[in-house]
C-alpha positions as CSV (number, residue, x, y, z in Angstrom):
1,M,-44.1,-47.4,26.2
2,P,-42.0,-48.0,29.2
3,D,-40.0,-45.5,30.3
4,A,-35.6,-46.2,29.8
5,N,-34.7,-43.4,32.1
6,P,-36.0,-43.7,35.5
7,R,-35.1,-40.0,36.3
8,R,-37.2,-38.6,34.0
9,L,-40.0,-36.0,35.3
10,R,-43.4,-37.8,35.0
11,I,-46.6,-35.5,34.7
12,H,-48.2,-37.9,37.7
13,A,-45.1,-37.3,40.0
14,V,-45.9,-33.4,39.6
15,T,-49.5,-34.3,40.2
16,R,-48.5,-36.2,43.5
17,A,-46.1,-33.0,44.2
18,A,-49.1,-30.2,43.4
19,A,-51.3,-32.7,45.7
20,V,-49.0,-31.9,48.3
21,V,-48.9,-28.4,47.9
22,A,-52.3,-28.4,47.8
23,V,-52.4,-30.4,51.1
24,V,-49.8,-27.8,52.6
25,L,-51.8,-24.6,50.9
26,V,-55.2,-26.2,52.8
27,A,-53.5,-26.5,56.1
28,L,-52.1,-23.0,55.9
29,I,-55.2,-21.5,55.4
30,L,-57.0,-24.0,58.0
31,T,-54.0,-22.3,60.9
32,A,-54.8,-19.2,59.0
33,A,-58.7,-19.3,60.0
34,F,-57.8,-20.5,63.4
35,A,-55.5,-17.8,64.0
36,A,-58.3,-15.1,62.6
37,S,-60.8,-16.8,64.9
38,R,-58.2,-17.2,67.6
39,A,-57.8,-13.1,67.5
40,W,-61.2,-12.6,67.6
41,D,-62.2,-14.4,70.2
42,A,-59.3,-12.6,72.0
43,S,-60.4,-9.2,70.7
44,Q,-63.8,-10.0,72.5
45,E,-62.3,-10.7,75.4
46,A,-60.3,-7.3,75.6
47,G,-63.1,-6.1,75.2
48,D,-65.4,-7.5,77.6
49,A,-61.8,-7.5,79.9
50,A,-62.0,-3.8,79.3
51,I,-65.2,-3.2,80.0
52,A,-65.4,-5.4,83.0
53,A,-62.3,-3.0,84.7
54,A,-64.1,0.0,83.7
55,I,-67.4,-1.0,85.8
56,T,-65.5,-2.0,88.5
57,D,-63.7,1.4,88.7
58,E,-67.1,2.9,88.5
59,F,-68.7,0.8,91.1
60,D,-65.3,2.0,93.7
61,Q,-65.8,5.7,93.1
62,A,-69.8,5.5,93.7
63,L,-69.4,3.1,96.8
64,R,-66.3,6.1,98.2
65,E,-68.8,8.9,96.9
66,Y,-71.5,7.1,99.0
67,H,-69.6,6.7,101.9
68,R,-68.4,10.3,101.5
69,L,-72.4,11.5,101.3
70,G,-73.0,10.1,104.3
71,N,-70.3,11.6,106.5
72,V,-71.2,15.0,105.3
73,A,-74.8,14.4,105.9
74,M,-74.0,13.4,109.6
75,A,-71.5,16.2,110.1
76,E,-73.4,19.0,108.8
77,S,-77.2,17.9,109.3
78,L,-77.8,18.0,106.0
79,N,-80.6,15.9,104.4
80,L,-78.7,14.0,101.3
81,D,-80.9,11.2,101.4
82,P,-82.4,11.1,97.5
83,A,-78.2,11.9,96.4
84,R,-77.8,9.0,98.7
85,S,-80.3,6.7,97.4
86,A,-79.2,7.5,94.0
87,V,-75.6,6.4,94.4
88,A,-76.7,3.2,96.0
89,D,-79.0,2.4,93.3
90,L,-76.0,3.3,90.7
91,I,-74.0,1.2,92.7
92,R,-76.0,-1.9,92.4
93,T,-76.8,-1.5,89.1
94,L,-73.7,-1.7,88.7
95,L,-72.6,-5.1,90.3
96,R,-75.8,-6.2,88.0
97,D,-73.9,-4.9,85.1
98,V,-70.3,-6.0,85.4
99,Q,-71.7,-9.5,85.4
100,Q,-72.8,-9.5,82.0
101,W,-68.9,-8.9,81.4
102,A,-67.0,-11.5,84.0
103,D,-65.6,-14.6,83.1
104,P,-65.6,-17.7,85.2
105,E,-62.8,-17.2,88.0
106,T,-64.6,-13.9,89.0
107,T,-68.2,-15.0,89.9
108,A,-66.7,-15.5,93.3
109,L,-65.5,-12.4,93.8
110,L,-68.4,-10.6,92.4
111,R,-70.5,-13.0,95.3
112,R,-68.4,-11.4,97.7
113,L,-68.4,-8.2,96.8
114,T,-72.0,-7.9,96.6
115,A,-72.3,-9.5,100.0
116,Q,-70.0,-6.7,101.3
117,T,-71.4,-4.4,99.5
118,E,-74.8,-4.9,101.2
119,R,-73.7,-5.3,104.7
120,Y,-71.9,-1.9,104.2
121,F,-75.4,-0.5,103.3
122,L,-76.8,-1.9,106.3
123,E,-74.4,-1.7,108.8
124,R,-74.4,2.4,108.2
125,E,-78.0,2.6,108.1
126,E,-77.9,0.4,111.7
127,L,-75.4,2.7,113.1
128,E,-77.0,6.1,111.7
129,R,-80.6,5.2,113.3
130,Q,-78.5,4.8,116.8
131,N,-77.2,8.4,116.4
132,L,-73.9,7.8,117.3
133,E,-71.2,10.2,116.8
134,L,-69.8,10.2,113.4
135,A,-66.1,9.2,114.3
136,A,-67.5,6.4,116.2
137,I,-69.8,5.5,112.7
138,I,-66.7,5.8,110.6
139,R,-64.6,3.5,112.8
140,R,-67.3,0.9,113.6
141,L,-67.7,1.0,109.1
142,R,-64.3,1.3,108.1
143,P,-64.0,-3.0,108.4
144,S,-66.9,-3.6,105.9
145,L,-66.1,-0.9,103.7
146,E,-62.3,-1.5,103.3
147,G,-63.1,-5.1,102.6
148,A,-65.6,-4.3,99.6
149,L,-63.1,-2.0,98.4
150,A,-60.7,-4.3,98.9
151,T,-62.7,-6.8,96.9
152,S,-63.7,-4.9,94.2
153,H,-59.5,-3.5,93.9
154,A,-59.3,-7.4,93.3
155,L,-61.6,-7.6,90.4
156,Q,-60.2,-4.4,88.7
157,V,-56.6,-6.1,88.8
158,H,-58.3,-9.5,87.7
159,H,-59.5,-7.7,84.7
160,Q,-56.5,-5.7,84.5
161,R,-54.2,-8.9,83.9
162,R,-57.2,-10.8,81.9
163,Y,-56.8,-7.5,79.7
164,E,-53.5,-7.9,78.9
165,A,-53.7,-11.6,78.4
166,A,-56.3,-11.2,75.9
167,R,-54.0,-8.4,73.9
168,E,-51.4,-11.1,74.3
169,T,-53.2,-13.7,72.7
170,Q,-54.4,-11.0,70.2
171,E,-51.3,-9.9,68.9
172,E,-49.9,-13.5,68.4
173,A,-52.7,-14.6,66.6
174,L,-52.4,-11.5,64.5
175,L,-48.8,-12.1,63.9
176,A,-49.8,-16.1,63.2
177,L,-52.4,-15.1,60.4
178,V,-50.1,-12.3,58.9
179,A,-47.4,-15.3,58.8
180,T,-49.4,-18.2,57.4
181,T,-51.4,-15.7,55.1
182,G,-48.2,-14.4,54.0
183,I,-46.5,-18.2,53.5
184,S,-50.0,-19.7,52.2
185,A,-49.7,-16.8,49.7
186,L,-46.3,-17.5,48.6
187,L,-46.2,-21.0,48.5
188,M,-49.3,-20.2,45.9
189,G,-47.6,-17.5,43.8
190,V,-44.2,-19.6,43.4
191,S,-46.4,-22.7,43.2
192,V,-48.0,-21.4,40.3
193,V,-45.6,-19.7,38.6
194,A,-43.3,-23.2,38.8
195,F,-46.1,-24.9,37.5
196,A,-46.9,-22.9,34.7
197,V,-43.0,-22.9,33.9
198,L,-43.5,-26.5,34.2
199,I,-45.9,-26.8,31.8
200,N,-44.6,-24.6,29.6
201,S,-41.0,-25.7,29.1
202,R,-41.6,-29.9,29.7
203,L,-45.3,-30.3,28.0
204,L,-46.4,-27.3,25.6
205,N,-42.9,-26.2,24.3
206,P,-42.2,-30.4,23.0
207,L,-45.9,-30.6,21.8
208,Y,-45.5,-27.8,19.7
209,R,-41.8,-29.2,18.5
210,L,-43.6,-32.2,17.7
211,R,-46.7,-30.4,15.9
212,R,-44.0,-28.7,14.0
213,A,-42.4,-32.3,13.0
214,M,-46.1,-34.1,12.0
215,A,-46.7,-30.9,9.7
216,A,-43.3,-31.3,8.3
217,F,-43.5,-34.7,8.1
218,R,-46.7,-34.4,6.0
219,D,-44.8,-32.3,3.7
220,G,-41.9,-35.1,3.2
221,D,-39.6,-34.2,5.6
222,S,-39.0,-36.8,8.7
223,H,-36.5,-34.7,10.6
224,L,-37.7,-34.6,14.6
225,E,-35.9,-32.4,16.9
226,P,-35.0,-34.1,20.0
227,A,-37.8,-33.7,23.0
228,G,-35.5,-31.9,25.5
229,R,-36.2,-31.6,28.9
230,A,-39.9,-33.1,28.9
231,F,-42.2,-34.9,31.1
232,A,-41.4,-38.5,30.3
233,E,-44.8,-39.3,29.0
234,V,-44.0,-36.9,26.5
235,H,-40.6,-38.4,25.6
236,D,-42.6,-41.5,25.1
237,L,-44.9,-39.9,23.0
238,V,-42.0,-38.1,20.6
239,E,-39.9,-41.4,20.7
240,G,-43.2,-43.5,19.7
241,Y,-44.3,-40.6,17.1
242,Q,-39.8,-41.0,16.0
243,E,-40.4,-44.6,16.2
244,L,-44.2,-44.6,14.3
245,T,-42.3,-42.3,11.2
246,E,-39.2,-44.6,10.8
247,T,-41.4,-47.6,10.5
248,I,-43.5,-45.2,7.8
249,V,-40.2,-44.6,6.0
250,R,-38.8,-47.9,5.8
251,Q,-41.9,-49.3,4.7
252,R,-42.0,-46.4,1.9
253,R,-38.5,-47.5,1.6
254,N,-39.5,-51.4,1.4
255,Q,-42.2,-50.6,-0.9
256,L,-39.9,-48.7,-3.3
257,I,-37.4,-52.2,-3.1
258,F,-40.4,-54.5,-3.3
259,L,-41.8,-52.6,-6.5
260,A,-38.1,-52.9,-7.8
261,A,-38.0,-56.8,-7.0
262,V,-41.6,-57.0,-8.7
263,A,-40.4,-55.7,-11.8
264,H,-37.3,-58.0,-11.2
265,D,-39.0,-61.3,-10.7
266,L,-41.6,-60.2,-13.0
267,R,-39.2,-59.7,-16.0
268,N,-37.2,-62.9,-16.0
269,P,-40.5,-64.9,-16.2
270,L,-41.7,-62.8,-18.5
271,A,-38.9,-62.7,-20.7
272,A,-38.3,-66.6,-20.6
273,I,-42.0,-67.1,-21.7
274,K,-41.6,-64.3,-24.4
275,L,-38.6,-66.5,-25.3
276,I,-40.5,-69.4,-26.2
277,A,-43.3,-68.2,-27.6
278,Q,-40.4,-66.2,-30.1
279,S,-39.0,-69.7,-30.4
280,A,-42.0,-71.4,-31.2
281,K,-43.1,-68.8,-33.6
282,A,-39.9,-69.4,-35.2
283,H,-39.3,-72.9,-35.1
284,A,-43.0,-75.3,-34.8
285,P,-41.4,-77.8,-33.3
286,Y,-39.8,-75.9,-30.6
287,L,-42.6,-77.0,-28.3
288,T,-41.2,-79.6,-26.4
289,P,-42.7,-81.4,-23.6
290,E,-39.6,-80.1,-21.6
291,R,-40.3,-76.3,-22.9
292,I,-43.9,-76.6,-22.4
293,E,-42.9,-77.4,-18.5
294,Q,-40.6,-74.4,-18.2
295,L,-43.0,-72.2,-19.5
296,D,-46.1,-73.6,-17.3
297,A,-43.4,-73.0,-13.5
298,Q,-42.6,-69.5,-15.4
299,L,-46.5,-68.3,-15.5
300,D,-47.0,-70.2,-12.2
301,R,-44.2,-68.4,-10.7
302,V,-46.1,-65.3,-11.6
303,M,-49.1,-66.2,-10.5
304,R,-47.7,-67.1,-7.0
305,M,-46.4,-63.2,-6.8
306,V,-49.7,-61.7,-8.7
307,G,-51.5,-64.2,-5.7
308,D,-49.5,-63.0,-3.0
309,L,-50.2,-59.1,-3.6
310,L,-53.6,-59.5,-4.3
311,D,-54.2,-61.4,-0.9
312,A,-52.4,-58.5,0.7
313,L,-54.6,-56.1,-0.9
314,S,-57.6,-58.0,0.8
315,I,-56.0,-58.5,3.8
316,E,-55.6,-55.1,4.1
317,T,-58.6,-53.7,2.8
318,G,-60.2,-56.2,5.3
319,S,-62.2,-58.3,2.4
320,V,-60.7,-61.8,3.5
321,T,-63.9,-64.2,3.7
322,L,-63.4,-67.5,5.2
323,A,-65.5,-70.3,4.2
324,L,-65.7,-71.8,7.4
325,E,-65.9,-76.0,7.6
326,A,-66.2,-78.6,10.6
327,T,-62.5,-79.9,9.2
328,D,-59.9,-82.8,9.9
329,L,-56.9,-80.3,10.5
330,R,-54.7,-83.2,9.1
331,R,-56.5,-83.4,6.1
332,P,-54.8,-80.0,4.3
333,V,-51.6,-80.5,6.3
334,E,-51.1,-83.9,4.6
335,T,-52.1,-82.7,1.3
336,V,-49.9,-79.0,1.8
337,T,-47.0,-82.0,2.9
338,S,-47.4,-84.5,0.2
339,L,-47.5,-81.7,-2.8
340,Y,-43.9,-79.9,-1.7
341,A,-42.2,-83.3,-0.5
342,A,-43.4,-84.9,-4.0
343,T,-41.9,-81.3,-5.8
344,T,-38.5,-80.8,-4.2
345,D,-35.1,-82.8,-3.7
346,R,-33.2,-80.8,-1.9
347,Q,-34.6,-81.1,1.5
348,R,-36.6,-83.8,3.5
349,I,-40.0,-83.0,4.5
350,V,-41.3,-85.3,7.3
351,L,-44.6,-85.5,9.2
352,H,-45.2,-86.3,12.4
353,S,-49.7,-86.3,12.5
354,S,-51.9,-87.1,15.7
355,V,-53.3,-90.2,15.5
356,E,-56.7,-89.0,16.4
357,P,-59.2,-86.9,14.1
358,V,-57.9,-82.8,14.6
359,M,-61.5,-81.2,14.3
360,L,-61.6,-77.6,14.0
361,C,-63.8,-74.9,12.2
362,V,-61.6,-73.1,9.6
363,D,-61.2,-72.8,5.6
364,P,-59.2,-75.7,4.9
365,A,-57.9,-74.0,1.3
366,R,-56.9,-70.7,3.5
367,I,-55.5,-73.7,5.8
368,E,-53.7,-74.9,3.2
369,Q,-52.2,-71.5,2.1
370,I,-51.0,-70.9,5.5
371,L,-48.8,-74.5,5.3
372,G,-47.7,-73.6,1.9
373,N,-46.1,-70.7,2.8
374,L,-44.4,-71.6,6.2
375,I,-43.0,-74.9,4.4
376,S,-42.3,-73.0,0.8
377,N,-40.0,-70.8,3.4
378,A,-38.3,-73.7,4.7
379,I,-37.5,-75.1,2.0
380,K,-36.0,-71.6,0.1
381,Y,-33.9,-70.9,3.8
382,S,-32.8,-74.4,4.7
383,D,-29.5,-75.7,3.6
384,P,-29.5,-78.8,1.1
385,G,-29.8,-82.6,2.4
386,T,-31.7,-80.7,5.6
387,D,-35.0,-82.5,7.3
388,I,-38.3,-80.0,7.7
389,V,-40.4,-80.9,10.0
390,V,-44.1,-80.1,10.1
391,T,-46.3,-81.8,13.1
392,V,-50.0,-81.3,13.8
393,G,-51.8,-82.4,16.8
394,A,-54.8,-81.2,19.0
395,I,-53.9,-79.1,22.6
396,P,-55.7,-77.8,25.1
397,G,-58.4,-75.5,23.5
398,G,-57.8,-75.8,19.8
399,A,-55.0,-77.5,17.6
400,E,-51.7,-76.4,16.6
401,I,-49.4,-76.9,13.7
402,A,-45.7,-76.8,13.4
403,V,-42.9,-76.3,11.1
404,R,-39.0,-76.5,12.0
405,D,-36.6,-75.9,9.9
406,Q,-33.0,-76.4,10.1
407,G,-32.0,-73.1,8.3
408,R,-30.1,-70.4,9.5
409,G,-31.9,-69.1,12.3
410,L,-33.0,-65.6,13.3
411,S,-32.0,-62.4,15.4
412,E,-34.3,-61.2,18.1
413,D,-34.5,-58.0,15.3
414,D,-35.6,-60.3,12.7
415,I,-38.3,-61.9,14.9
416,Q,-39.8,-58.9,16.1
417,K,-40.2,-57.9,12.0
418,I,-40.7,-61.0,10.4
419,F,-44.4,-60.9,10.2
420,Q,-43.9,-56.9,8.7
421,P,-45.1,-56.5,5.1
422,F,-42.1,-56.2,2.6
423,H,-39.5,-57.3,5.3
424,R,-36.6,-59.3,3.8
425,R,-33.1,-60.0,5.7
426,P,-30.4,-58.0,3.3
427,D,-28.1,-61.2,3.5
428,F,-31.4,-63.0,2.1
429,G,-31.4,-61.1,-1.3
430,S,-31.1,-63.8,-3.5
431,V,-33.8,-65.9,-2.1
432,P,-37.0,-65.4,-4.5
433,G,-40.2,-63.5,-2.7
434,V,-41.3,-60.3,-2.1
435,G,-41.6,-60.1,1.6
436,L,-45.7,-61.0,1.8
437,G,-45.9,-64.6,2.6
438,L,-45.2,-64.4,6.1
439,F,-47.6,-61.5,6.6
440,I,-50.1,-63.0,4.7
441,V,-50.2,-65.9,6.9
442,R,-50.3,-63.7,10.3
443,R,-53.5,-62.3,8.7
444,L,-55.2,-65.8,7.5
445,V,-54.3,-67.4,11.1
446,R,-55.7,-64.4,13.5
447,A,-58.8,-63.9,10.9
448,H,-59.3,-67.5,12.2
449,G,-59.1,-66.2,15.9
450,G,-55.8,-67.9,16.4
451,E,-51.9,-66.8,16.6
452,V,-49.1,-67.3,15.3
453,T,-45.7,-67.8,16.6
454,V,-41.7,-68.3,15.9
455,Q,-39.1,-70.0,18.0
456,S,-35.4,-69.8,16.4
457,T,-31.8,-69.1,17.4
458,P,-29.1,-67.9,15.1
459,G,-27.8,-71.0,13.4
460,A,-30.1,-73.5,14.8
461,G,-33.0,-73.0,12.3
462,A,-36.7,-72.0,13.2
463,T,-39.8,-73.4,14.3
464,F,-43.4,-71.8,13.5
465,C,-46.3,-72.5,15.3
466,V,-49.7,-71.4,13.9
467,R,-52.5,-72.2,17.0
468,L,-56.0,-72.5,16.3
469,P,-58.8,-72.0,18.7
470,A,-61.5,-75.0,18.9
471,T,-65.2,-72.9,18.2
472,K,-68.3,-74.0,17.4
473,D,-68.8,-71.3,15.3
474,C,-68.8,-72.7,11.4
475,D,-70.0,-69.7,9.6
476,P,-68.9,-68.1,6.7
477,R,-67.2,-65.1,8.1
478,T,-65.0,-61.8,6.7
479,D,-62.5,-60.2,9.1
480,G,-60.3,-57.2,8.7
481,P,-56.9,-56.9,9.3
C-alpha cells in the first residue's frame, strides 16, 4: 500500500540512520584505536629518549672522572691505571649502549662523540708517555676533552627535546583517545536509548494495539485504535487491517442483505407458483397455456437464483471443473446472443462477429454462462430502446468478447467493487438479482486463464471485455478461486 503521507517515518529510513550511526561509531573506534597506538608509540619514544639521556649523562660524568683520575695520578705520582682502565671500559660500554636507544637524528652525533672520545684517549696516552708537565698535558688535552663534552651535551639536549616532544605527543594522543572513547560511548548510549524508544513507540505499541484489535474483532468488535506515531509500514499495516475488517463487515452486511433479498426473491415466485397450484386444484381448467408459461417463467427464475448460488459455492470451494475442447468462439456467442435477442423486446441486441473462425480451447457451456450473465446485466441496467452491442474476434495471443450497453454507467468506485460477491448499487435496488453474476463471470474467466475488464463513464454506458488466451492444452481442468 503506498504511503499517502511522505513525512511518515519509514523503517528503512531508521535503518539508514542506524547504518550512518554505525559508520560514525566505527570511524570513532578506529580513531580511538589510532590514538591509542599513537599514545603507545609516543610512550615508547619517551622511554627511549629518557634512557638515552640518562646514558649520555652517565657518559659525561664517566669521561670527567677519567680525566680527573689521570690528573690525580700524575700530580701525586699514584698508580691508578686499574681504576682508569675500568672507567675507560665503562665509557666505551656506555657509547655502545646509547646507540640502542638512539633515533636516526643522533647517529652522526654518536659517531662524532665516539671518535672524539677515542682521540682523547690516544692523545692522553701519548702525552703521558712524553713525561710532560701536568699543566701542559691539561692545556693540550683541553680541545679534545671539551669537544667530546660539547658533543655529549648536544646529545643530552637532543634527547631531552625528544623526550618532551614524545610526552607532548603522548598527552595529545591520550586526550584524543579519551575524547573519542567518550563520544563513542555517548553516541552509542544515545543511539541505543533512542532506538529502543523509537522501536517501542513506533513499532511495538502500535503492533500491540493491532493485536488487541484483532482479539476484539474475533469477539465481534471491529473498532480499531489509530496507529498514532508509528512507522509508515505499521501505518500501512494498520490501514490494511482496517480496510480488511471493513471489507469483512461490509461482506457480512451484504450477506445479510443478500439472504433477505434471496428470501424475498424466492418468496415471490414461490407464492406465484403456490397460487397457480391452488387455483389449479380448485379449478381444473385453470391451467391454460398462459398459466403454464407463467409457472415455467417463475420456475426458471428460481432455478437461475439457485444456479447462481451453486456456482458461487463451487467457485469459493475451488471445485469449478472446465470441460475444455477446441471451440470456434463464435458459436457459443451466437447461441447466447440469439437466445437473448429472441426473449427481450426492451433493447436491440446487435452481434458483430469475426468472419474468420476464432478457435480456442474453452468450455463452451461456461463461455455461454459468462456471456449470458453479461448480456443479462446489460438488459437489466440499460434504458429501453437502446442497443446492446456484442463483439467477438481474435486478438494477438487469444480472443476477445465485448458487451457494450448504453445504460447509466459506472463510477470509479463502482468499478472497483463491481466484481465483489453480493455487491449491488443502492440505486439499483429495484433491479432483480442477488449480486453474484459478475463475481461468477470473473472467476470463470480467470479459470480459463483470462481476464475481464470494464470501461465506463457515468451516464454513458459500460463496456465489459473478456480476453481469453490461446492455449494448446484442451485437457479438462479444475480451477480454484
